[in-house]
Structure formats: C-alpha cells, structure tokens
C-alpha positions in Angstrom: 1.4 -14.5 21.1 0.4 -18.1 20.2 -3.1 -17.9 21.6 -4.0 -15.0 19.4 -7.0 -15.4 17.1 -6.0 -15.6 13.5 -6.0 -12.3 11.6 -7.8 -13.1 8.4 -7.2 -11.2 5.2 -8.8 -11.1 1.7 -7.5 -10.2 -1.7 -7.1 -6.5 -2.4 -9.8 -5.7 -5.0 -7.5 -3.0 -6.6 -3.9 -4.1 -6.1 -2.6 -1.8 -8.8 -3.9 1.3 -7.1 -2.4 2.9 -4.0 -5.4 3.8 -1.7 -5.6 4.2 2.1 -7.8 2.2 4.4 -8.6 3.8 7.8 -10.0 1.8 10.7 -11.1 3.1 14.0 -11.6 0.8 17.0 -13.1 3.1 19.7 -13.8 0.4 22.3 -10.3 -1.0 22.8 -9.6 -2.3 26.3 -6.5 -3.7 27.9 -5.3 -4.2 31.4 -2.7 -2.0 33.2 0.2 -4.3 34.0 0.8 -2.5 37.3 -2.6 -2.4 38.8 -4.7 -4.9 36.8 -7.3 -2.2 36.2 -8.8 -1.8 32.7 -7.3 0.8 30.3 -9.6 2.2 27.6 -8.8 3.8 24.3 -9.1 4.0 20.6 -6.9 2.1 18.2 -6.6 3.7 14.8 -5.2 1.8 11.9 -4.3 3.4 8.6 -2.7 1.4 5.8 -2.1 1.2 2.1 -2.7 -2.4 1.1 -0.5 -4.4 -1.2 -2.0 -7.8 -2.2 -4.2 -8.4 1.0 -6.6 -6.4 3.1 -7.5 -7.0 6.8 -10.9 -8.7 7.4 -12.7 -6.7 10.0 -14.5 -9.4 12.0 -11.2 -11.2 12.7 -9.6 -7.9 13.6 -12.4 -7.3 16.2 -11.7 -10.7 17.8 -8.0 -10.2 17.7 -8.3 -6.9 19.6 -10.7 -8.4 22.2 -7.9 -10.7 23.5 -6.1 -7.6 24.9 -8.9 -7.3 27.5 -7.4 -10.2 29.4 -3.7 -9.2 29.4 -1.6 -6.7 31.2 0.5 -4.6 28.8 1.9 -1.1 28.6 0.4 1.2 25.9 3.7 1.2 24.0 3.9 -2.6 23.9 0.2 -2.9 22.8 0.5 -0.5 19.9 3.7 -2.0 18.6 2.4 -5.6 18.9 -0.7 -4.7 17.0 1.4 -3.1 14.2 3.7 -6.1 14.0 0.8 -8.6 13.9 -1.1 -6.7 11.2 2.0 -6.2 9.1 2.7 -9.9 9.3 -0.9 -10.7 8.3 -1.3 -8.5 5.3 2.2 -7.2 4.2 0.9 -3.7 3.4 2.8 -1.0 1.5 2.7 1.1 4.6 0.8 1.1 7.9 0.4 3.3 11.0 -1.2 2.2 14.2 -2.1 4.8 16.8 -3.2 3.9 20.3 -5.1 6.9 21.7 -5.6 6.0 25.4 -8.1 7.6 27.7 -7.1 9.8 30.6 -5.8 8.0 33.7 -4.5 10.0 36.7 -4.9 13.2 34.7 -2.7 12.1 31.8 -3.7 10.9 28.4 -1.3 9.0 26.2 -1.1 8.6 22.4 1.4 6.0 20.9 2.0 5.9 17.2 4.0 3.1 15.4 4.6 3.0 11.7 5.8 0.5 9.0 8.1 0.9 7.3 9.9 2.6 10.2 10.7 6.2 9.4 
C-alpha cells in the first residue's frame, strides 16, 4: 500500500550469528471488511535477521495504519509478512495473527518466509 509508513531497519549487530528476534504487538486493531467494526488481536513476529533488523518505533506506526482499513485476518497477516520481508530480507520469518473472539470464534493465522 503506497500510504504505508516506511518500515525502518538498522544494521544487524551480529550478522554472522543466527539468532531469533521475537516481537509481540498485543494491541493490534483492524476493521472488519464486512461490518466496519473493529477487530482486535495480537501480532507475533519471529525472525532470524540477515543484514538488517526491524526498528520497533517504525513497526508500531506501520501497524497503526491497519486501524483505518477493512481487511480479512488472512490478508492482514500475509501483508505484514510481505512488507516486513521486503524491508529487512531476513533469513526466515513467521508472522502470526492471533485475533480475539468474535461471535464465539477465535482465529489464528500464521504465514512464513520462506514458504514451507
């Protein structure tokens, strides 16, 4: 999406070492594309960086933009993965959208790079 805030990165301080970074974003909000009502959930990001790491303040502002758009959980989770991979080119990454109960149903969507 062209209006997305830039996802900033910084140099990996240990590019020769494979280590995992785990980020939890427990206040994620988007809009239901059917009703326009807010959907709430936690976005979990786990990745092994290559040359670049994700800067957290820019990630926060990037995720906030979903509060104003209608999108299905599956689309949101995959879009976040695609954008993060494009920004930092990790060795591997998994994004999990763990969405709150709505109508008695909870949903968890997981997308990974590289695809299994």
